[in-house]
DOTORLO-477016 format. One record per residue (C-alpha): z, x, y. Coordinates in nm, 3 decimals, always signed. Last residue first. Layout:
! residues N
NODE         w         u         v
NODE         Z         X         Y
...
***
This chain:
! residues 101
NODE         w         u         v
NODE    -1.839    +2.631    -2.257
NODE    -1.493    +2.794    -2.207
NODE    -1.224    +2.592    -2.314
NODE    -1.379    +2.228    -2.049
NODE    -1.320    +2.548    -1.745
NODE    -1.075    +2.340    -1.598
NODE    -0.864    +2.167    -1.876
NODE    -0.962    +2.486    -2.097
NODE    -0.816    +2.710    -1.853
NODE    -0.510    +2.437    -1.776
NODE    -0.416    +2.489    -2.149
NODE    -0.476    +2.834    -2.211
NODE    -0.266    +2.889    -1.853
NODE    +0.060    +2.652    -2.050
NODE    +0.151    +2.360    -1.856
NODE    +0.458    +2.305    -1.749
NODE    +0.403    +2.509    -1.357
NODE    +0.140    +2.298    -1.269
NODE    +0.118    +2.222    -0.954
NODE    +0.067    +2.626    -0.877
NODE    -0.086    +2.617    -1.202
NODE    -0.411    +2.429    -1.072
NODE    -0.435    +2.673    -0.724
NODE    -0.379    +2.960    -0.982
NODE    -0.665    +2.874    -1.205
NODE    -0.894    +2.744    -0.928
NODE    -0.829    +3.131    -0.784
NODE    -0.869    +3.247    -1.055
NODE    -1.211    +3.090    -1.125
NODE    -1.338    +3.130    -0.737
NODE    -1.300    +3.561    -0.809
NODE    -1.418    +3.492    -1.177
NODE    -1.715    +3.398    -0.971
NODE    -1.775    +3.675    -0.770
NODE    -1.708    +3.894    -1.033
NODE    -1.978    +3.771    -1.279
NODE    -1.956    +3.991    -1.536
NODE    -2.222    +4.001    -1.812
NODE    -2.169    +4.033    -2.147
NODE    -2.154    +3.658    -2.273
NODE    -2.150    +3.590    -2.672
NODE    -1.993    +3.260    -2.592
NODE    -1.653    +3.344    -2.771
NODE    -1.700    +3.657    -2.575
NODE    -1.702    +3.464    -2.262
NODE    -1.404    +3.332    -2.335
NODE    -1.217    +3.608    -2.414
NODE    -1.311    +3.810    -2.172
NODE    -1.264    +3.605    -1.855
NODE    -0.887    +3.530    -2.046
NODE    -0.828    +3.873    -2.013
NODE    -0.968    +3.891    -1.616
NODE    -0.737    +3.607    -1.555
NODE    -0.436    +3.758    -1.703
NODE    -0.517    +4.078    -1.511
NODE    -0.510    +3.895    -1.214
NODE    -0.184    +3.732    -1.298
NODE    -0.035    +4.050    -1.265
NODE    +0.252    +4.087    -1.526
NODE    +0.447    +3.852    -1.777
NODE    +0.693    +3.719    -1.452
NODE    +0.429    +3.753    -1.134
NODE    +0.526    +3.435    -1.024
NODE    +0.159    +3.267    -1.016
NODE    +0.124    +3.316    -1.421
NODE    +0.556    +3.233    -1.512
NODE    +0.494    +2.898    -1.357
NODE    +0.188    +2.823    -1.571
NODE    +0.319    +2.891    -1.849
NODE    +0.234    +3.219    -2.072
NODE    +0.277    +3.090    -2.482
NODE    -0.087    +3.143    -2.543
NODE    -0.146    +3.445    -2.417
NODE    +0.106    +3.594    -2.688
NODE    +0.245    +3.888    -2.500
NODE    +0.276    +4.291    -2.632
NODE    +0.450    +4.545    -2.498
NODE    +0.709    +4.403    -2.316
NODE    +0.748    +4.496    -1.984
NODE    +0.978    +4.784    -1.859
NODE    +1.307    +4.769    -1.705
NODE    +1.536    +4.821    -1.997
NODE    +1.417    +5.170    -2.030
NODE    +1.427    +5.267    -1.709
NODE    +1.819    +5.151    -1.698
NODE    +1.874    +5.360    -2.007
NODE    +1.672    +5.684    -1.847
NODE    +1.829    +5.621    -1.536
NODE    +2.240    +5.651    -1.615
NODE    +2.235    +5.909    -1.920
NODE    +1.997    +6.121    -1.679
NODE    +2.245    +6.114    -1.371
NODE    +2.536    +6.236    -1.587
NODE    +2.360    +6.503    -1.756
NODE    +2.210    +6.637    -1.360
NODE    +2.591    +6.595    -1.292
NODE    +2.733    +6.841    -1.554
NODE    +2.449    +7.083    -1.469
NODE    +2.545    +7.044    -1.121
NODE    +2.898    +7.115    -1.208
NODE    +2.853    +7.417    -1.417
***
């Protein structure tokens, strides 16, 4: 009987902690700051960088992924964001890569 009570108590303590630790399900990418980007406050910055690559590639109708170029672009964006933490990532991308053109 004690084991069941202990298990129930642990579940009641752990489940709310797990639920509150989950990341948001949706994010407005236009509002992500460079500080949030480089400090992993939203997610792994490589995911965000990949999203931007796909977003601007789609706008240009490009369906090929240059993996080496993606890595170079990510590093360039990360370095810019370290120096400019208050700029949004979208502004940084547009400045660095001329809006993906």
